[in-house]
C-alpha angles and dihedrals in degrees: 000000000000110000118240114273093243090054092052092048090051090047090053089051091052093046091048093050091046092048091053091054094046093047092050093052093066093052103032118135096182122088090247153358130225126212118190115205124189119212114305095000097134099266094151092049089052091049090052094047094046093048090048092051094046092048090054094048102037111016129254112013117211114215119198123203128174104235137030092245090053090050093049090049091051093049090052091050091050092049093047101039100033106031090160090068121082103233125199130196107215105203142173123252090244096052124077115208116229118276094245091057094046091050095043111115093215098047128079120200122201146151097212122070090207090063094049109039095065093057105028134083094191124027117193125193142140121277090248092053091049090050088067093062117104135182094022135107132175128195092238139021129184121215114200120199086017094170088062092053115099119231094238089054089053089051089058094050106031091086089066096067136055091204131009136207111210115199124178152118112271094195099061134080123317121238112293129231133169088217120067108212097202094166091061099042112122094015124119092246096046102147091209093063113103118258091243095052092052093045093050093044090056097036107037092169094059112126113254122194133179133209108236105206135059109209092185107048117073121231089262091063107038099073092051097042091046093050096044101043112010108046091150098047124071115209139151138206116271091215132058126233092258091054095064121055133157116198138166129233094196127056120244134235098235091251120149088254090053091048094049095050090046092051091047090050091055100042109019093241139069137167115210099202121200123194117278113273137144107243102141110210098327107078112153094184092054091047091052090047092055093050091045091054091051089048093052090053089060097041091051091052094239109204123197125202124190141148089282095048107027091162091057137256123231108226120250127188088264089063093062132068133190113207123200139172103230134048091228088062090051093050094048093047092052091049092051091047091052092050105036111014110050093158089064095064106139095032112140113240119175148123123276090254091059095040094061106123092018120128127192136167092239130017129194115203130201100211113241093227098042112128095001128136095205139023115237124187088253093059094037093052108131093208092059093052089044093056093047095050099041106057099087134096096192115010144001122204119193122204114203145143120250118261104055095121090052091048090053092051093046097042113025089171138332094203126098122257116231120211111249096019126118114267092241092149091056091045089051093048091053094044091052091051092048092052092045093050088055095045090052086075092052103046126142116187114230127225115221096238104108123124116269130209 
């Protein structure tokens, strides 16, 4: 089938942007290069292509990711998309690589760099594992999810590479730590700053490129996500409005859950609004509402069509995700699912931190500020809201209690501002208002008749 003209144009834009990056790598005189990638823009594909090109021109190419799951995903992509490359999974002695990687004929798994570098073209490991390497240096290194890498981790690995390609999503969550180093916040050597922000602050002439197309987000989502979270990056949807549809094979019962999924299917967005109430982060009614909405999608036989599935794909639980802010919400949702929603087995339920990189056809979001009496920096964080609202290919449904806009106006933030630090609270405050203003046009009022437990 010949792809739609819009899709081919967008593909050419992506290929052109990728080609510019790959061409510049071979002639770069700077110590590094930064590529900013909005959600679903082909970041992993670029990492694979860059590592393959560097391996062919300068020998084994180290690739750094931030978590073991990210490393395993990259290794699979290398093995599947570049089978001519010899790929190695550099792992710690206390981590067991997944069975499929250990059994893969084209993947080597090892804990010693000496055993891997002689027989591998690309070596992939976590930043913490690479930090254990001594007496080695390579011409190039590639850092994936570079905006999630802490600056102190970069300091421990930068010595390994003559030049570094940093690839990441600037709109998502900042690096995470269980310790909050307040005394260092706002200082040039703040370890909680992202690797990219520190690199650019100290090397303002470093080349910065952006990927111009989101292949995940539908046309209904790109303008809002771009405005709220990526004001400095211009990107477009890779699909057209006619490429993405969400229809139902079974008629509904005119319940609020039916109305909200029908509205989301038509417009790509919906807000399922519960009555105002202070619940903090434990809101049984909101949790049941999220699960009930997912259940109605399956009962109604929701079918998604897109450029990948032009004939239509009937949604299964694995095509839906529920995103939350707190682990306690995740635990309670999973317990409720096991007891009351057996047809939802396989549904993804997790926090924004763990959903980074995830993609689903439909996502259901528990709003970070729903039911709260104040707005902390944690709940205002623009990156958290960005992750939650940018995982979908067809529709995003937000579940929230009324009164969030008033909360934002009354309590912009209850956290201190440190001189020299990024105004993440203010960015989050503005992003929340932008998202809420859009959702106000897509609101379905809930009825308090969901099951409780």
